[in-house]
All heavy atoms as TSV, in Angstrom:
chain	resi	resn	atom	element	x	y	z
A	1	MET	N	N	-32.556	16.481	20.478
A	1	MET	CA	C	-31.804	15.139	20.409
A	1	MET	C	C	-31.369	14.782	21.803
A	1	MET	O	O	-30.852	15.682	22.582
A	1	MET	CB	C	-30.662	15.360	19.402
A	1	MET	CG	C	-29.797	14.040	19.173
A	1	MET	SD	S	-28.367	14.246	18.159
A	1	MET	CE	C	-29.111	14.713	16.687
A	2	SER	N	N	-31.471	13.626	22.142
A	2	SER	CA	C	-31.191	13.231	23.531
A	2	SER	C	C	-29.669	13.156	23.740
A	2	SER	O	O	-28.972	13.003	22.703
A	2	SER	CB	C	-31.767	11.885	23.941
A	2	SER	OG	O	-31.117	10.712	23.269
A	3	ASP	N	N	-29.243	13.067	24.824
A	3	ASP	CA	C	-27.799	13.130	25.160
A	3	ASP	C	C	-27.237	11.607	24.702
A	3	ASP	O	O	-26.097	11.609	24.145
A	3	ASP	CB	C	-27.497	13.207	26.598
A	3	ASP	CG	C	-27.684	14.693	27.022
A	3	ASP	OD1	O	-27.584	15.648	26.077
A	3	ASP	OD2	O	-27.912	14.956	28.236
A	4	ASP	N	N	-27.892	10.572	24.938
A	4	ASP	CA	C	-27.412	9.325	24.490
A	4	ASP	C	C	-27.155	9.234	22.918
A	4	ASP	O	O	-26.185	8.732	22.557
A	4	ASP	CB	C	-28.430	8.173	24.826
A	4	ASP	CG	C	-28.415	7.990	26.335
A	4	ASP	OD1	O	-27.598	8.268	27.065
A	4	ASP	OD2	O	-29.442	7.275	26.903
A	5	ILE	N	N	-28.187	9.791	22.130
A	5	ILE	CA	C	-27.967	9.789	20.791
A	5	ILE	C	C	-26.756	10.690	20.346
A	5	ILE	O	O	-25.961	10.363	19.412
A	5	ILE	CB	C	-29.278	10.209	20.073
A	5	ILE	CG1	C	-30.412	9.123	20.198
A	5	ILE	CG2	C	-29.056	10.451	18.527
A	5	ILE	CD1	C	-31.758	9.612	19.854
A	6	SER	N	N	-26.625	11.820	21.030
A	6	SER	CA	C	-25.540	12.797	20.732
A	6	SER	C	C	-24.251	12.101	20.994
A	6	SER	O	O	-23.324	12.170	20.139
A	6	SER	CB	C	-25.717	13.942	21.416
A	6	SER	OG	O	-24.679	14.973	21.289
A	7	GLU	N	N	-24.128	11.345	22.143
A	7	GLU	CA	C	-22.961	10.736	22.523
A	7	GLU	C	C	-22.618	9.603	21.454
A	7	GLU	O	O	-21.473	9.330	21.125
A	7	GLU	CB	C	-23.032	10.119	23.907
A	7	GLU	CG	C	-22.823	11.103	24.993
A	7	GLU	CD	C	-22.838	10.538	26.418
A	7	GLU	OE1	O	-22.126	9.511	26.516
A	7	GLU	OE2	O	-23.555	10.979	27.255
A	8	PHE	N	N	-23.600	8.936	21.106
A	8	PHE	CA	C	-23.451	7.805	19.996
A	8	PHE	C	C	-22.908	8.376	18.764
A	8	PHE	O	O	-21.969	7.892	18.135
A	8	PHE	CB	C	-24.855	7.139	19.796
A	8	PHE	CG	C	-24.826	6.331	18.528
A	8	PHE	CD1	C	-24.128	5.087	18.521
A	8	PHE	CD2	C	-25.335	6.814	17.409
A	8	PHE	CE1	C	-24.123	4.251	17.229
A	8	PHE	CE2	C	-25.353	6.001	16.253
A	8	PHE	CZ	C	-24.737	4.709	16.198
A	9	ASN	N	N	-23.575	9.480	18.177
A	9	ASN	CA	C	-23.124	10.091	17.029
A	9	ASN	C	C	-21.713	10.531	17.090
A	9	ASN	O	O	-20.835	10.399	16.164
A	9	ASN	CB	C	-24.109	11.214	16.607
A	9	ASN	CG	C	-25.428	10.799	16.116
A	9	ASN	OD1	O	-25.538	9.683	15.550
A	9	ASN	ND2	N	-26.423	11.591	16.279
A	10	MET	N	N	-21.269	11.210	18.244
A	10	MET	CA	C	-20.024	11.724	18.492
A	10	MET	C	C	-18.986	10.606	18.381
A	10	MET	O	O	-17.981	10.624	17.782
A	10	MET	CB	C	-19.858	12.508	19.715
A	10	MET	CG	C	-20.594	13.798	19.561
A	10	MET	SD	S	-19.980	14.941	18.095
A	10	MET	CE	C	-18.357	15.259	18.692
A	11	SER	N	N	-19.400	9.507	19.130
A	11	SER	CA	C	-18.312	8.324	19.164
A	11	SER	C	C	-18.233	7.730	17.786
A	11	SER	O	O	-17.160	7.213	17.481
A	11	SER	CB	C	-18.847	7.358	20.279
A	11	SER	OG	O	-20.023	6.722	20.009
A	12	MET	N	N	-19.211	7.562	17.124
A	12	MET	CA	C	-19.257	6.899	15.844
A	12	MET	C	C	-18.401	7.873	14.882
A	12	MET	O	O	-17.549	7.243	14.094
A	12	MET	CB	C	-20.686	6.844	15.299
A	12	MET	CG	C	-20.772	6.243	13.842
A	12	MET	SD	S	-20.488	4.480	13.808
A	12	MET	CE	C	-21.964	4.000	14.448
A	13	ARG	N	N	-18.661	9.116	14.828
A	13	ARG	CA	C	-17.955	10.074	13.984
A	13	ARG	C	C	-16.466	10.101	14.204
A	13	ARG	O	O	-15.492	10.060	13.365
A	13	ARG	CB	C	-18.468	11.385	13.983
A	13	ARG	CG	C	-19.793	11.630	13.312
A	13	ARG	CD	C	-20.232	12.938	13.469
A	13	ARG	NE	N	-21.746	13.101	12.869
A	13	ARG	CZ	C	-22.403	14.181	12.938
A	13	ARG	NH1	N	-21.912	15.249	13.515
A	13	ARG	NH2	N	-23.572	14.224	12.420
A	14	LYS	N	N	-16.152	10.003	15.550
A	14	LYS	CA	C	-14.685	9.896	15.971
A	14	LYS	C	C	-14.044	8.696	15.558
A	14	LYS	O	O	-12.894	8.708	14.938
A	14	LYS	CB	C	-14.662	10.098	17.482
A	14	LYS	CG	C	-13.213	10.065	18.003
A	14	LYS	CD	C	-13.254	10.238	19.586
A	14	LYS	CE	C	-11.756	10.257	20.061
A	14	LYS	NZ	N	-11.707	10.382	21.589
A	15	PHE	N	N	-14.648	7.517	15.700
A	15	PHE	CA	C	-14.161	6.244	15.253
A	15	PHE	C	C	-13.879	6.233	13.771
A	15	PHE	O	O	-12.900	5.881	13.290
A	15	PHE	CB	C	-15.050	5.164	15.671
A	15	PHE	CG	C	-14.571	3.766	15.132
A	15	PHE	CD1	C	-13.466	3.119	15.616
A	15	PHE	CD2	C	-15.259	3.199	14.102
A	15	PHE	CE1	C	-13.091	1.957	15.107
A	15	PHE	CE2	C	-14.809	1.989	13.585
A	15	PHE	CZ	C	-13.794	1.324	14.079
A	16	LEU	N	N	-15.063	6.614	13.014
A	16	LEU	CA	C	-14.830	6.599	11.557
A	16	LEU	C	C	-13.783	7.533	10.978
A	16	LEU	O	O	-13.102	7.204	9.998
A	16	LEU	CB	C	-16.241	6.931	10.771
A	16	LEU	CG	C	-17.256	5.831	11.081
A	16	LEU	CD1	C	-18.506	6.272	10.545
A	16	LEU	CD2	C	-16.934	4.481	10.496
A	17	LYS	N	N	-13.728	8.665	11.755
A	17	LYS	CA	C	-12.585	9.659	11.290
A	17	LYS	C	C	-11.242	9.121	11.546
A	17	LYS	O	O	-10.347	9.084	10.682
A	17	LYS	CB	C	-12.728	10.920	12.068
A	17	LYS	CG	C	-11.652	11.991	11.633
A	17	LYS	CD	C	-11.948	13.258	12.336
A	17	LYS	CE	C	-10.754	14.261	11.979
A	17	LYS	NZ	N	-10.883	15.547	12.723
A	18	GLN	N	N	-10.982	8.342	12.676
A	18	GLN	CA	C	-9.791	7.605	12.992
A	18	GLN	C	C	-9.404	6.663	12.049
A	18	GLN	O	O	-8.257	6.478	11.471
A	18	GLN	CB	C	-9.774	7.165	14.354
A	18	GLN	CG	C	-8.418	6.412	14.761
A	18	GLN	CD	C	-8.666	5.893	16.279
A	18	GLN	OE1	O	-9.685	5.761	16.745
A	18	GLN	NE2	N	-7.534	5.482	16.677
A	19	VAL	N	N	-10.441	5.807	11.545
A	19	VAL	CA	C	-10.292	4.871	10.578
A	19	VAL	C	C	-9.883	5.295	9.266
A	19	VAL	O	O	-8.807	4.877	8.614
A	19	VAL	CB	C	-11.560	3.932	10.369
A	19	VAL	CG1	C	-11.434	3.057	9.231
A	19	VAL	CG2	C	-11.923	3.123	11.627
A	20	GLY	N	N	-10.541	6.447	8.832
A	20	GLY	CA	C	-10.275	7.028	7.534
A	20	GLY	C	C	-8.774	7.617	7.455
A	20	GLY	O	O	-8.044	7.542	6.505
A	21	VAL	N	N	-8.479	8.435	8.557
A	21	VAL	CA	C	-7.178	9.090	8.442
A	21	VAL	C	C	-6.018	8.147	8.578
A	21	VAL	O	O	-5.127	8.176	7.780
A	21	VAL	CB	C	-7.190	10.165	9.660
A	21	VAL	CG1	C	-5.855	10.613	9.878
A	21	VAL	CG2	C	-8.119	11.230	9.406
A	22	THR	N	N	-6.157	7.174	9.549
A	22	THR	CA	C	-5.147	6.185	9.654
A	22	THR	C	C	-4.912	5.234	8.590
A	22	THR	O	O	-3.833	4.963	8.152
A	22	THR	CB	C	-5.172	5.406	11.074
A	22	THR	OG1	O	-6.426	4.763	10.978
A	22	THR	CG2	C	-5.095	6.465	12.211
A	23	SER	N	N	-6.039	4.917	7.875
A	23	SER	CA	C	-5.977	4.066	6.740
A	23	SER	C	C	-5.266	4.772	5.586
A	23	SER	O	O	-4.525	4.255	4.865
A	23	SER	CB	C	-7.481	3.594	6.293
A	23	SER	OG	O	-8.040	2.920	7.416
A	24	GLN	N	N	-5.748	6.078	5.388
A	24	GLN	CA	C	-5.113	6.882	4.335
A	24	GLN	C	C	-3.512	6.988	4.434
A	24	GLN	O	O	-2.899	6.762	3.568
A	24	GLN	CB	C	-5.723	8.210	4.160
A	24	GLN	CG	C	-4.991	8.959	3.072
A	24	GLN	CD	C	-5.883	10.377	2.795
A	24	GLN	OE1	O	-6.862	10.585	3.246
A	24	GLN	NE2	N	-5.185	11.196	2.005
A	25	GLN	N	N	-3.182	7.217	5.768
A	25	GLN	CA	C	-1.756	7.386	6.002
A	25	GLN	C	C	-1.067	5.998	5.755
A	25	GLN	O	O	0.057	6.142	5.200
A	25	GLN	CB	C	-1.418	7.790	7.482
A	25	GLN	CG	C	-1.969	9.138	7.856
A	25	GLN	CD	C	-2.133	9.432	9.340
A	25	GLN	OE1	O	-2.043	8.580	10.170
A	25	GLN	NE2	N	-1.979	10.663	9.624
A	26	ALA	N	N	-1.661	4.868	6.203
A	26	ALA	CA	C	-1.007	3.659	5.864
A	26	ALA	C	C	-0.913	3.374	4.316
A	26	ALA	O	O	0.189	2.858	3.913
A	26	ALA	CB	C	-1.818	2.465	6.494
A	27	ILE	N	N	-1.898	3.712	3.666
A	27	ILE	CA	C	-1.832	3.460	2.123
A	27	ILE	C	C	-0.798	4.287	1.542
A	27	ILE	O	O	-0.050	3.928	0.692
A	27	ILE	CB	C	-3.160	3.669	1.458
A	27	ILE	CG1	C	-4.171	2.566	1.956
A	27	ILE	CG2	C	-3.191	3.730	0.024
A	27	ILE	CD1	C	-5.654	2.959	1.720
A	28	GLU	N	N	-0.715	5.578	1.886
A	28	GLU	CA	C	0.204	6.593	1.342
A	28	GLU	C	C	1.616	6.133	1.661
A	28	GLU	O	O	2.549	6.262	0.737
A	28	GLU	CB	C	-0.078	7.920	1.833
A	28	GLU	CG	C	-1.314	8.599	1.332
A	28	GLU	CD	C	-1.653	9.938	1.811
A	28	GLU	OE1	O	-1.097	10.270	2.907
A	28	GLU	OE2	O	-2.523	10.579	1.324
A	29	GLU	N	N	1.965	5.625	2.837
A	29	GLU	CA	C	3.308	5.227	3.274
A	29	GLU	C	C	3.615	3.861	2.413
A	29	GLU	O	O	4.789	3.802	1.890
A	29	GLU	CB	C	3.238	4.767	4.745
A	29	GLU	CG	C	4.573	4.263	5.200
A	29	GLU	CD	C	5.718	5.250	4.976
A	29	GLU	OE1	O	5.582	6.419	4.839
A	29	GLU	OE2	O	6.911	4.751	4.915
A	30	GLY	N	N	2.610	3.043	2.169
A	30	GLY	CA	C	3.034	1.736	1.408
A	30	GLY	C	C	3.236	2.166	-0.131
A	30	GLY	O	O	4.147	1.598	-0.592
A	31	LEU	N	N	2.463	3.174	-0.613
A	31	LEU	CA	C	2.809	3.633	-1.914
A	31	LEU	C	C	4.218	4.317	-2.013
A	31	LEU	O	O	4.933	4.061	-3.052
A	31	LEU	CB	C	1.755	4.628	-2.434
A	31	LEU	CG	C	0.405	4.011	-2.741
A	31	LEU	CD1	C	-0.693	4.890	-3.054
A	31	LEU	CD2	C	0.450	3.111	-4.094
A	32	ARG	N	N	4.514	5.104	-1.061
A	32	ARG	CA	C	5.898	5.699	-1.016
A	32	ARG	C	C	6.940	4.600	-0.977
A	32	ARG	O	O	7.912	4.700	-1.662
A	32	ARG	CB	C	6.104	6.602	0.207
A	32	ARG	CG	C	5.518	8.026	0.020
A	32	ARG	CD	C	6.011	8.975	1.037
A	32	ARG	NE	N	5.428	8.555	2.461
A	32	ARG	CZ	C	4.198	8.931	2.840
A	32	ARG	NH1	N	3.455	9.713	2.086
A	32	ARG	NH2	N	3.894	8.605	4.003
A	33	GLN	N	N	6.867	3.638	-0.118
A	33	GLN	CA	C	7.781	2.541	-0.013
A	33	GLN	C	C	7.926	1.829	-1.309
A	33	GLN	O	O	8.975	1.331	-1.655
A	33	GLN	CB	C	7.525	1.726	1.211
A	33	GLN	CG	C	7.711	2.370	2.475
A	33	GLN	CD	C	7.483	1.426	3.646
A	33	GLN	OE1	O	7.182	0.250	3.516
A	33	GLN	NE2	N	7.464	1.910	4.974
A	34	ALA	N	N	6.756	1.584	-2.087
A	34	ALA	CA	C	6.846	0.828	-3.268
A	34	ALA	C	C	7.471	1.614	-4.396
A	34	ALA	O	O	7.796	0.947	-5.449
A	34	ALA	CB	C	5.355	0.442	-3.659
A	35	GLY	N	N	7.619	2.859	-4.268
A	35	GLY	CA	C	8.276	3.614	-5.377
A	35	GLY	C	C	7.272	4.018	-6.364
A	35	GLY	O	O	6.138	4.357	-6.095
A	36	ASP	N	N	7.644	3.941	-7.649
A	36	ASP	CA	C	6.912	4.315	-8.796
A	36	ASP	C	C	5.796	3.254	-9.045
A	36	ASP	O	O	6.038	2.144	-9.419
A	36	ASP	CB	C	7.715	4.510	-10.073
A	36	ASP	CG	C	6.976	4.994	-11.298
A	36	ASP	OD1	O	5.698	5.357	-11.085
A	36	ASP	OD2	O	7.358	5.008	-12.340
A	37	THR	N	N	4.559	3.652	-8.759
A	37	THR	CA	C	3.520	2.728	-8.988
A	37	THR	C	C	2.506	3.155	-10.015
A	37	THR	O	O	1.442	2.670	-10.130
A	37	THR	CB	C	2.666	2.486	-7.604
A	37	THR	OG1	O	2.138	3.814	-7.215
A	37	THR	CG2	C	3.646	1.860	-6.479
A	38	GLU	N	N	2.836	4.158	-10.727
A	38	GLU	CA	C	2.090	4.764	-11.878
A	38	GLU	C	C	1.565	3.648	-12.764
A	38	GLU	O	O	2.442	2.788	-13.139
A	38	GLU	CB	C	2.834	5.731	-12.566
A	38	GLU	CG	C	1.903	6.554	-13.561
A	38	GLU	CD	C	2.593	7.709	-14.195
A	38	GLU	OE1	O	3.710	8.027	-13.810
A	38	GLU	OE2	O	1.961	8.310	-15.060
A	39	GLY	N	N	0.301	3.594	-13.088
A	39	GLY	CA	C	-0.254	2.667	-14.026
A	39	GLY	C	C	-0.667	1.270	-13.314
A	39	GLY	O	O	-1.155	0.469	-14.059
A	40	ARG	N	N	-0.288	1.164	-12.187
A	40	ARG	CA	C	-0.741	0.000	-11.345
A	40	ARG	C	C	-2.013	0.148	-10.598
A	40	ARG	O	O	-2.356	1.270	-10.167
A	40	ARG	CB	C	0.496	-0.506	-10.434
A	40	ARG	CG	C	1.762	-0.874	-11.290
A	40	ARG	CD	C	3.049	-1.114	-10.402
A	40	ARG	NE	N	2.695	-2.164	-9.380
A	40	ARG	CZ	C	3.498	-2.474	-8.442
A	40	ARG	NH1	N	4.612	-1.738	-8.072
A	40	ARG	NH2	N	3.161	-3.453	-7.539
A	41	GLU	N	N	-2.604	-0.858	-10.345
A	41	GLU	CA	C	-3.825	-0.957	-9.358
A	41	GLU	C	C	-3.547	-1.889	-8.315
A	41	GLU	O	O	-3.020	-2.934	-8.453
A	41	GLU	CB	C	-5.075	-1.148	-10.211
A	41	GLU	CG	C	-5.436	-0.181	-11.093
A	41	GLU	CD	C	-6.699	-0.424	-11.875
A	41	GLU	OE1	O	-7.215	-1.639	-11.737
A	41	GLU	OE2	O	-7.312	0.577	-12.504
A	42	PHE	N	N	-3.938	-1.533	-7.099
A	42	PHE	CA	C	-3.917	-2.445	-5.969
A	42	PHE	C	C	-5.360	-2.733	-5.335
A	42	PHE	O	O	-6.085	-1.775	-5.132
A	42	PHE	CB	C	-3.015	-1.689	-4.858
A	42	PHE	CG	C	-1.748	-1.343	-5.401
A	42	PHE	CD1	C	-1.443	-0.170	-5.992
A	42	PHE	CD2	C	-0.611	-2.215	-5.355
A	42	PHE	CE1	C	-0.158	0.159	-6.422
A	42	PHE	CE2	C	0.601	-1.959	-5.785
A	42	PHE	CZ	C	0.803	-0.676	-6.418
A	43	LYS	N	N	-5.631	-3.925	-5.246
A	43	LYS	CA	C	-6.887	-4.375	-4.519
A	43	LYS	C	C	-6.751	-4.040	-3.130
A	43	LYS	O	O	-5.837	-4.391	-2.516
A	43	LYS	CB	C	-7.126	-5.869	-4.773
A	43	LYS	CG	C	-7.442	-6.195	-6.244
A	43	LYS	CD	C	-7.760	-7.697	-6.320
A	43	LYS	CE	C	-7.986	-8.101	-7.821
A	43	LYS	NZ	N	-8.259	-9.458	-8.034
A	44	ALA	N	N	-7.765	-3.441	-2.548
A	44	ALA	CA	C	-7.809	-3.066	-1.167
A	44	ALA	C	C	-9.093	-3.752	-0.551
A	44	ALA	O	O	-10.047	-3.953	-1.125
A	44	ALA	CB	C	-7.734	-1.619	-0.933
A	45	LYS	N	N	-8.862	-4.004	0.776
A	45	LYS	CA	C	-10.014	-4.607	1.517
A	45	LYS	C	C	-9.888	-4.209	2.969
A	45	LYS	O	O	-8.914	-4.237	3.588
A	45	LYS	CB	C	-10.001	-6.198	1.389
A	45	LYS	CG	C	-11.048	-6.889	2.268
A	45	LYS	CD	C	-11.151	-8.341	2.003
A	45	LYS	CE	C	-10.051	-9.083	2.735
A	45	LYS	NZ	N	-10.239	-10.550	2.702
A	46	VAL	N	N	-10.986	-3.814	3.558
A	46	VAL	CA	C	-11.179	-3.571	4.938
A	46	VAL	C	C	-12.231	-4.410	5.476
A	46	VAL	O	O	-13.289	-4.485	4.967
A	46	VAL	CB	C	-11.568	-1.918	5.147
A	46	VAL	CG1	C	-11.797	-1.698	6.660
A	46	VAL	CG2	C	-10.478	-1.018	4.571
A	47	VAL	N	N	-11.942	-4.928	6.664
A	47	VAL	CA	C	-12.887	-5.765	7.358
A	47	VAL	C	C	-13.223	-5.087	8.745
A	47	VAL	O	O	-12.232	-4.883	9.495
A	47	VAL	CB	C	-12.378	-7.245	7.506
A	47	VAL	CG1	C	-13.456	-7.927	8.275
A	47	VAL	CG2	C	-12.031	-7.878	6.248
A	48	LEU	N	N	-14.450	-4.690	8.934
A	48	LEU	CA	C	-14.849	-4.149	10.194
A	48	LEU	C	C	-15.465	-5.139	11.048
A	48	LEU	O	O	-16.418	-5.775	10.599
A	48	LEU	CB	C	-15.740	-2.971	9.934
A	48	LEU	CG	C	-16.443	-2.288	11.204
A	48	LEU	CD1	C	-15.438	-1.593	11.918
A	48	LEU	CD2	C	-17.605	-1.515	10.743
A	49	THR	N	N	-14.980	-5.284	12.289
A	49	THR	CA	C	-15.807	-6.259	13.135
A	49	THR	C	C	-16.110	-5.401	14.507
A	49	THR	O	O	-15.346	-4.394	14.849
A	49	THR	CB	C	-14.888	-7.376	13.648
A	49	THR	OG1	O	-13.618	-6.914	14.157
A	49	THR	CG2	C	-14.576	-8.273	12.437
A	50	VAL	N	N	-17.206	-5.618	14.992
A	50	VAL	CA	C	-17.697	-4.934	16.244
A	50	VAL	C	C	-17.962	-5.999	17.344
A	50	VAL	O	O	-18.906	-6.730	17.132
A	50	VAL	CB	C	-18.893	-4.128	15.935
A	50	VAL	CG1	C	-19.265	-3.468	17.296
A	50	VAL	CG2	C	-18.554	-2.966	14.921
A	51	GLU	N	N	-17.027	-6.068	18.296
A	51	GLU	CA	C	-17.241	-7.068	19.260
A	51	GLU	C	C	-18.514	-6.865	20.069
A	51	GLU	O	O	-18.925	-5.694	20.322
A	51	GLU	CB	C	-16.113	-7.012	20.327
A	51	GLU	CG	C	-14.748	-7.411	19.765
A	51	GLU	CD	C	-13.665	-7.421	20.725
A	51	GLU	OE1	O	-13.903	-7.415	21.975
A	51	GLU	OE2	O	-12.500	-7.460	20.248
A	52	GLY	N	N	-19.322	-7.838	20.445
A	52	GLY	CA	C	-20.473	-7.616	21.140
A	52	GLY	C	C	-21.692	-7.471	20.370
A	52	GLY	O	O	-22.909	-7.499	20.788
A	53	LEU	N	N	-21.661	-7.171	19.084
A	53	LEU	CA	C	-22.704	-6.883	18.159
A	53	LEU	C	C	-22.705	-7.936	17.044
A	53	LEU	O	O	-23.561	-7.837	16.111
A	53	LEU	CB	C	-22.693	-5.453	17.506
A	53	LEU	CG	C	-22.746	-4.270	18.481
A	53	LEU	CD1	C	-22.626	-3.061	17.774
A	53	LEU	CD2	C	-24.115	-4.400	19.264
A	54	ASP	N	N	-21.748	-8.806	16.924
A	54	ASP	CA	C	-21.797	-9.785	15.927
A	54	ASP	C	C	-21.843	-9.215	14.453
A	54	ASP	O	O	-22.565	-9.684	13.731
A	54	ASP	CB	C	-22.833	-10.882	16.086
A	54	ASP	CG	C	-22.764	-12.148	15.304
A	54	ASP	OD1	O	-21.579	-12.519	14.960
A	54	ASP	OD2	O	-23.716	-12.748	14.877
A	55	ILE	N	N	-20.908	-8.207	14.333
A	55	ILE	CA	C	-20.892	-7.546	13.017
A	55	ILE	C	C	-19.602	-7.809	12.342
A	55	ILE	O	O	-18.589	-7.697	13.044
A	55	ILE	CB	C	-21.107	-6.109	13.099
A	55	ILE	CG1	C	-22.577	-5.670	13.684
A	55	ILE	CG2	C	-20.742	-5.259	11.862
A	55	ILE	CD1	C	-22.635	-4.209	13.964
A	56	GLU	N	N	-19.650	-8.238	11.119
A	56	GLU	CA	C	-18.419	-8.331	10.254
A	56	GLU	C	C	-18.876	-7.708	8.913
A	56	GLU	O	O	-19.625	-8.282	8.165
A	56	GLU	CB	C	-17.866	-9.706	10.130
A	56	GLU	CG	C	-16.617	-9.727	9.410
A	56	GLU	CD	C	-15.879	-11.064	9.407
A	56	GLU	OE1	O	-15.806	-11.635	10.510
A	56	GLU	OE2	O	-15.485	-11.566	8.371
A	57	HIS	N	N	-18.195	-6.536	8.668
A	57	HIS	CA	C	-18.557	-5.765	7.469
A	57	HIS	C	C	-17.400	-5.660	6.558
A	57	HIS	O	O	-16.264	-5.228	7.094
A	57	HIS	CB	C	-19.112	-4.447	7.728
A	57	HIS	CG	C	-19.404	-3.608	6.592
A	57	HIS	ND1	N	-20.485	-3.809	5.756
A	57	HIS	CD2	C	-18.774	-2.542	6.238
A	57	HIS	CE1	C	-20.542	-2.847	4.817
A	57	HIS	NE2	N	-19.393	-2.002	5.007
A	58	GLU	N	N	-17.302	-6.042	5.321
A	58	GLU	CA	C	-16.242	-5.969	4.459
A	58	GLU	C	C	-16.443	-4.970	3.192
A	58	GLU	O	O	-17.544	-4.910	2.757
A	58	GLU	CB	C	-15.996	-7.325	3.826
A	58	GLU	CG	C	-14.727	-7.460	3.039
A	58	GLU	CD	C	-14.480	-8.937	2.545
A	58	GLU	OE1	O	-14.344	-9.812	3.351
A	58	GLU	OE2	O	-14.495	-9.144	1.373
A	59	VAL	N	N	-15.483	-4.186	3.054
A	59	VAL	CA	C	-15.518	-3.185	1.970
A	59	VAL	C	C	-14.138	-3.436	1.099
A	59	VAL	O	O	-13.122	-3.672	1.568
A	59	VAL	CB	C	-15.406	-1.733	2.545
A	59	VAL	CG1	C	-15.342	-0.808	1.284
A	59	VAL	CG2	C	-16.567	-1.482	3.427
A	60	THR	N	N	-14.454	-3.613	-0.201
A	60	THR	CA	C	-13.305	-3.788	-1.146
A	60	THR	C	C	-13.337	-2.727	-2.174
A	60	THR	O	O	-14.322	-2.059	-2.412
A	60	THR	CB	C	-13.428	-5.168	-1.899
A	60	THR	OG1	O	-14.633	-5.238	-2.518
A	60	THR	CG2	C	-13.472	-6.402	-0.920
A	61	GLY	N	N	-12.112	-2.517	-2.696
A	61	GLY	CA	C	-12.024	-1.528	-3.817
A	61	GLY	C	C	-10.716	-1.533	-4.547
A	61	GLY	O	O	-9.846	-2.479	-4.132
A	62	VAL	N	N	-10.369	-0.634	-5.273
A	62	VAL	CA	C	-9.160	-0.625	-6.059
A	62	VAL	C	C	-8.524	0.758	-5.868
A	62	VAL	O	O	-9.170	1.845	-5.886
A	62	VAL	CB	C	-9.414	-0.828	-7.615
A	62	VAL	CG1	C	-8.102	-0.583	-8.359
A	62	VAL	CG2	C	-9.988	-2.219	-7.812
A	63	ILE	N	N	-7.261	0.732	-5.461
A	63	ILE	CA	C	-6.453	1.984	-5.359
A	63	ILE	C	C	-5.561	2.089	-6.504
A	63	ILE	O	O	-4.674	1.219	-6.786
A	63	ILE	CB	C	-5.741	2.080	-4.021
A	63	ILE	CG1	C	-6.788	2.008	-2.885
A	63	ILE	CG2	C	-4.835	3.272	-3.863
A	63	ILE	CD1	C	-6.180	1.814	-1.562
A	64	LYS	N	N	-5.461	3.146	-7.177
A	64	LYS	CA	C	-4.509	3.423	-8.367
A	64	LYS	C	C	-3.220	3.885	-7.877
A	64	LYS	O	O	-3.224	4.896	-6.910
A	64	LYS	CB	C	-5.271	4.371	-9.347
A	64	LYS	CG	C	-6.510	3.765	-10.042
A	64	LYS	CD	C	-6.954	4.644	-11.096
A	64	LYS	CE	C	-8.223	3.767	-11.687
A	64	LYS	NZ	N	-8.511	4.219	-13.023
A	65	GLY	N	N	-2.239	3.424	-8.476
A	65	GLY	CA	C	-0.852	3.988	-8.084
A	65	GLY	C	C	-0.595	5.291	-8.534
A	65	GLY	O	O	-1.405	5.977	-9.234
A	66	GLN	N	N	0.461	5.779	-8.153
A	66	GLN	CA	C	0.965	7.227	-8.483
A	66	GLN	C	C	2.425	7.153	-8.915
A	66	GLN	O	O	3.181	6.276	-8.778
A	66	GLN	CB	C	0.837	8.053	-7.330
A	66	GLN	CG	C	1.484	7.667	-6.110
A	66	GLN	CD	C	1.311	8.539	-4.953
A	66	GLN	OE1	O	0.341	9.405	-4.891
A	66	GLN	NE2	N	1.998	8.320	-3.811
A	67	GLY	N	N	2.800	8.190	-9.835
A	67	GLY	CA	C	4.133	8.292	-10.376
A	67	GLY	C	C	5.174	8.926	-9.343
A	67	GLY	O	O	4.859	9.191	-8.260
């Protein structure tokens, strides 16, 4: 594997890990602040943009509350 591809893979993985970890932390904090959310569902949306590549990617889903 060339160094360029390896650097690309590492930078991509690092970015996606940061997105996943920080997003989960933000959601958990929001749920804590909301109190008892058991039985409720929350629509979630993430919009990814990449400057210089003209990319806008949207992911939607549902997060279930907790007691």
